[in-house]
N, C-alpha and C positions, 0 to 999 in steps of 0.2 A: 290126864287123860291121854295114851299112846294114839300117835297118827292115824294108824291101820285100825284101828278101832272103830266101828261104827254104829251108830244107834238109829234105833227106827225115831224116823222124826215126829214131833210131837203129831194128837191126831188131829187137834183143829186145824194142822200145816198141813196136811197130805194136799201133796199136788193133782191141783184140778185146773180145768180150763181158763181159772179168775186169774186175768193179768191186770195190769197196769198198778200206780201208785198205792191206794189203798192195800192191796195185798203184800206189796213189795215191804212198806212199813212194818206187818204185821212178821214178814218173815225177819225182816233185821231187827225187829224188837225181839224176837225169839233171837236170835243170833248174840244180841248183845248182853241179854241175860245170862247164855253161856260164857260169853268170853269174861262178863264181870267178875266171875266166879274163880278166872285164873290168872287175871291181874291187879295190880293194886287199885286203889279206888283214887288215888291223883291222876297216875297213867288215864285211867280209863274216861274220867272226865274229861280230860285234856286233848285225847285224840280220840275218843271212839264217842263223844257227844255230840261236836260238831256236826260230824259224816248223817248225811240226808239218804234216807232212800228214795229213789227214782222211777223207778218201775222193775216189774217182773213180769218174764216171758219164759215159757218152756220152763227150763231149769236154769235160765241165767240172770240174777241180780244185777240190778246197775245203783250202785251208791255215789254220790256227789263229794268229794273231798272238798274243802278252800283250796291248795297249793298243789303246787308239783313239790316243794318240801314235805308239806303232811302224808303225801301217796308213798314215798320215799321211804319217810321216817316210819311207818307205818308197815311196809315189807320187810323192812330191814328188821325190826323190832316183833311185828307180830302177826308175821304173814301166817304160821304156823296156829295160832290162834282161832285167827278169821280163819281157815282152810278149815278146821276140826269143827268149828261153829256151825258153818254152812253146810258140811256133811252130816252132820247129826241133825241139822232142821231141816235139808231139801233131798240128802240121799246123796250117793256117789255119783252120780251123776252131775253134781253143782258145778256153777259156772259164775265167776264173777266178774263184774266190767268196773272199773273205775270212770269217776266224769270228772275230769280237775279241771277248778278254777283255776287260768292263769292269768287269767288278768281282767282289766276291768272300763269298756269301751261304751261312754255315752250311757254309763249307768247299768250296762247289760254283761251277765257273766259272760265271760268266751271260756269255752270249755273245749280238752281233747278227753278223746275215750282212748283209755288203755286196759287189756287185761289185765291179768292176774299175772307175775312175773314166771317164765316159762324158762327154757333153754333151747326152744325151736330157732331157728335163724328168723334175723328180723323179718325179713321178705315169706315166711310162715306162720306166723303169729299177728301178721298187722290187721288189726280186725278183729281178732280172732281171741275170745275167751278161753283160759285153761279149761282143761278138765281134770277135774279134780279127783279123776279115777283110776288117773296115771300117777305112778311113783314119782317125787321130785327126786333129781339127781342131786346128789351129795355131793363133794368136792374131795371125792378121792382120786389116789393115783393109784397106778401099780407100779410096785419093781421091776425090770428090764428083767430078762430071762426067766420070766414065770415066778419070780420070787414073789412073796408072802404080798398080801394089800393091805393097805397102811395109809391113816389118814395123816397128808400133809400139814393140815392145823393153820393154814393161811388164810389169812382175811383178804378176798381180793381187790377191797376197796384201796390196801396199802401198797400203792405202786409208787414208782420214781413220778408218774407224771401228778400225781396230789401231793408231793412232798414237795415243798418249798426251802430252796437254795436259799441260805444265806449267808452273812459272817460266822455266825454261830455255829453253822455246821458245815460249813465249806469244806474242811478237811475227809471228814465222814461221809461225807457225799461224793465227792469225786471218788473214793477209795470204795465204796460201795456200789458205784457204776460199774467201774474197774472191775470188781470180784465178779459181778453178775453177767459178765461177757466172756469171763475166764476164770471159773468157779477152779482151786484147787492148784493152778498153774501162773498164779501170781506172785508178787513178795509180802502178800498181805493176809497171811496165812499163819496164824490165827487172826481174825478183825475182830479188836474188842474196841467195844462205845460203849461209853461212861459217862454218866452225868444225872442229874436231880431229877423228880419225878413229872411227868408230861413233858419232856421236852423232844420227844417221837422217835426213842431209840427203836421202840417194839415195830415203829412206821417202817424204818430207814432198813433193819435187818429184814423183815418183810417182804420188804420192795426186792430185794436182794432174791429170795426165792420163786416170788413172782416172776420176775425178769426171767429166772433160769427154766420155768415151768412154761412160759410162754414162749420163748424163745426155742424150746426142744433140746436144749443142753443136756438137761437131764431130768428124767421126772421121779427119782430118789431124793426127794425135798422134805426135810423134814424142820418143824417148827415147832421146840417145847420149851416149857416155863421149869425151871431149876427143880422150884416145888413140885412139879408132875415127876419129872425128871427121878426124885427122892423117892417118891412114893409107889412110883412102879417098880423103881427096885428094892425095894422092899418086900415090897408085894413077891417079886421073883424071887428075894431069897426064901420067904414063907411057905410057897407053893412049890418051890424047889424046880424054879423054871429059869435059873439064873443064867443058862449057858444058850437058851434061846434070846433070853434078853441082849447077853452079851454080842449074842450073833446079830442081832436085828439092827444094834446101835453101829457097828463095823461094817454092816453092807451100804451105810448112808453116804450119798455123792456130796450134800450139803447139809449140814447138821445147824443147828442155827439154836443156840440156850438162851432165854432170857433170866437177867438176875440172879447171875452167879453168885453172888453174895450169899443167897439160901443155903450152899454150899459149906461156908463156914462151921467149923466144931464136927462134921459128918465125915469122920474118918474112912470108913467104908465104901461110902457112896465117892469119896473124893479120890479112893483108890481105882475105885472102875471106872469114874470118869481120866484120869490118869491113862488106863489101859487102853479104853476109847481112844482118844486123844492120840496118843503114839500112833494105832494102827492107822487111824483118817490120816492124818499127816503124814506118816510115810508111805502111805499110797496116792498122796495129791487128794486128797479128799479136802473139801473146804469146809472149816471149822469159824462162826462165828459166835461170838458171846458180848452178854453187855452185863452190865454193872451198876448200880446206883455210885459208884466212886472209883478211885483208880484202885486196882489190882492190889496193889503193894501194900494201900490203907485197907487192906480187910483183913483183921485180924479172923485167925482161925482157919487159912487156908495155907494148905501147906505148902513149903517152899521149892517143892519139886516141880508140883503145879505152877505157882505165881511164874514159875522160870522157863517151861513151857508157855503161859499166856501171853508172855513178851516175846516171844519167838518174832510173831509178825506184825503187824500195828495195833497200837493202842492209841485213841482218840476220842474227846470229848465231844461232848454236845452240850453248847449252853443256852441260858437263857433268851430268847429270840429279841435283836433289837430292835429299835422303833418301827423301822422301814419294811422289816421281816414279817413283825406282827401284821401291820398294814397288808401287805399282799399275801397272808394266811388269811385275813379276814375275808380280803377278797375273793380267795381261791374258793372257802368255805361257800360266799353268796354267791360265787358262778355255779357252783355244783349244783345247788337249789335252786337256780332260776330265779335268784331276787335282788334287787337293786338297792341300795343304803345310801344315803346323804350322806358323801364325803365327811360333813362334821359328825355325826353318828361314827363312822368310822375312826377318823382320829381321836373320839373320848373313849372309845374302846381299848384301842391301841394305844394311849394313853397312859389307860388307866390300871390294863389288865397286862402285867409286865413280868410275874413268875412262869408260867410254862403256855405251851399251846393247847394242853386240855384245856385250860380256864378258858382262852380264847374261845375255841369251839363252842366249852359251854354255856358262853355268853350268846353265840348266834343263835343257837339251838334253843334255848330261854325265849330270845327277842322274838323268834319268828314263829316260834308257839303261841307266845303271848299275841304276837297279833294278827295269827290265823283265829283263836277264838275272840281277840275282841275287836276286829278287823276296825282297828286306829291306824292312823298313819305313824310312819315310824321316824317322829322325830326327836330331838335331844332329849325334850322333855319325858315323852313316853320311852325313852332307853334308860333316862336315870331312874324311874318310877321301876321299870319293869326289873332292872338289874342291880337293884340296892341291896339286897343280900348277896351280890355276888363283889359287885363295886364299891366301896366301903371307902369313901376319898372326905377329905376336911377342907373347907374352904377356905385357903389361903391369901393371906392380905397379898395385892399385888403388887410387886418390888419390879425396881430398875434392873435386876439380875434376871428377871423372868423373862421382860422383852427383849433384854439383851441374846438369853439364849436363845428365842424363838427366832429373831430377825438372822444371826449367825447361822441357826438351823438352813433357813429360809434360801439363805444367799450362797451358803457353803463358806462360809469364811469363820474364823476364829474370833474370840474375845478381843486378842491383841490386835488382829486386825483394825474391828471397831475404836479401839482407845487408840490406837497409834495413827501418825503422821502420812500414811500412804494416801496418796490421792487417785489411783487404779478407780476408774468409774464405779465398778461395782460393790467396790469399800466403802466410796464416798457415797453412794446410793444408800447402801445398808447402814451409813451410821445417821444419814438426814433424816430417814424412814425410823431408826430408832428412836432419835431425838423427838419428834413428830409424836407418835403412838406415844411415849414416855408423860409427854406434857399433856397428851388429851385422855390416857387412858388411867396417871396417879395423879396430875395437879402435880405434881411437883415443880418448884421452883427451877427457873433459866439457871438461876446460878449451881442448883443441886444437878439438875441432868448434866449442865456442861463440864462439872469437875468429874461426875461419875465418867463419863465418854471422856476422859483422856485430859482433865485439866482446861477445858477451853472454856473460854469466858462469855459473858450470856448473849455479845453480840452474834458469834457463831451460832448460838442456839437457836435466836431469833432467825436469823439468813435462814438454818435450814428450815424450819416451820415454815415462813413465806415460801421456800423453794417447792415444798411440799404438799401446800395447799392449793398451789399453784396448776401443779401436775394430777392433784385428784379432780378440782373442778374443771381441767382442758381432757382428760382421757378417762377413757372408759377403762380401758387397763390397768390404769394407774390406782384407778378406784377398785375395782376389784382386787388386787394385788394389796391395799392396806386391807381390803375389806377381811381376805383371805390370812394374814397376819394376825388381826384382830381378832380373830374365830380361836385359830391357834394358840394364843396368849391366854385367852378364855379358858381353853380346855387346859392349857398347863397350869392355872392357876387355880383348878378346880380340886 
């Protein structure tokens, strides 16, 4: 049902002087009935059944959600459904207040109250619920000099501040930041970013557009998928609007097109892209493209387009390495206002290696399950919750696994560990590796000595005694050994 259509509230819920929790429960129950009709049953059970109505006063309903993350997810994904339901049940003057359980202190919920999101300044909206009678603003931008209004199609959450930089995307990140500061006036035009699914290509491209808008460099910024571009082009031909279509795209200052491999084999669409590209490039307008593989490997793209796409910078984004995966998880948790045990973070970062989207999906599912079950997010809970996403096989713990963990911890190489160097960090790492090998695998002294550089059993005994004394005498050494032990356990899963 369109957002602007309002229906009369059900007879039994006509607004009366009756307030408080009993009436709030009736109001919210009626809202749930309407919401349930418009979303799938799993989403309804996950995100709406845990909500508790607290009070109803005037036209303002207050509901309690389990966490800040819960609130943000509903606002981002279901706010339209909530707004429609409240208008139908209460009327156009409906207001909504969230009570958010932020923490638990001595068994009592600590809550904050937030109004339904508005675009008012923070000082203006503090402590005030949104008036649903007002039209919600959209993310529309206007062309300069009175040109036609258009939808920029940018997700405001895709910014550089929410994008984690790592070895996997360092060149693309640096080029994108440079472009955002000076679009069209740089050596990276066009910028082509390629890589597999879920690696952050769309996030990075839209971060450029959002930065350009935020800094008021230009308001003529457009993000479009190649599929939508092709469909709109065909519709323009059929409706006799091809001139308007071409003129629209040639007046954009920053054009961002996602997944250009979709243009393969579409000759007419490629011809239109060719002419638009030439016009924009000659006018020093910025062009940003993405693909799932290098441009030259996309079959069905004309040579003249490949040549132009290679005029600027073509760079890839790879699967994030371990440290970047950890940073992505920690960033997502920070945005959600949640902290997790480092062991849980390491477990996810170690076992989810393909792309950023899978990492974020794990966090969303974990936090949703936590909100529903109200259980501590420990390693066992994480394994159980994510068993459909993270499939791992318990492997026999080997000396190689211990070697890899120790090398990673001390930033040394296997050759260092097995060599004759007596540098402190290498010698300590070697002794710890031998100690953990004996403790965790039960291998013989001879086997351990042979593995770590062909040393004899007396050297291994000396290492075991040395580390044992340190563990007993120093709390820091004990923590170091425990952290390494956890890493090794996770790596062997």
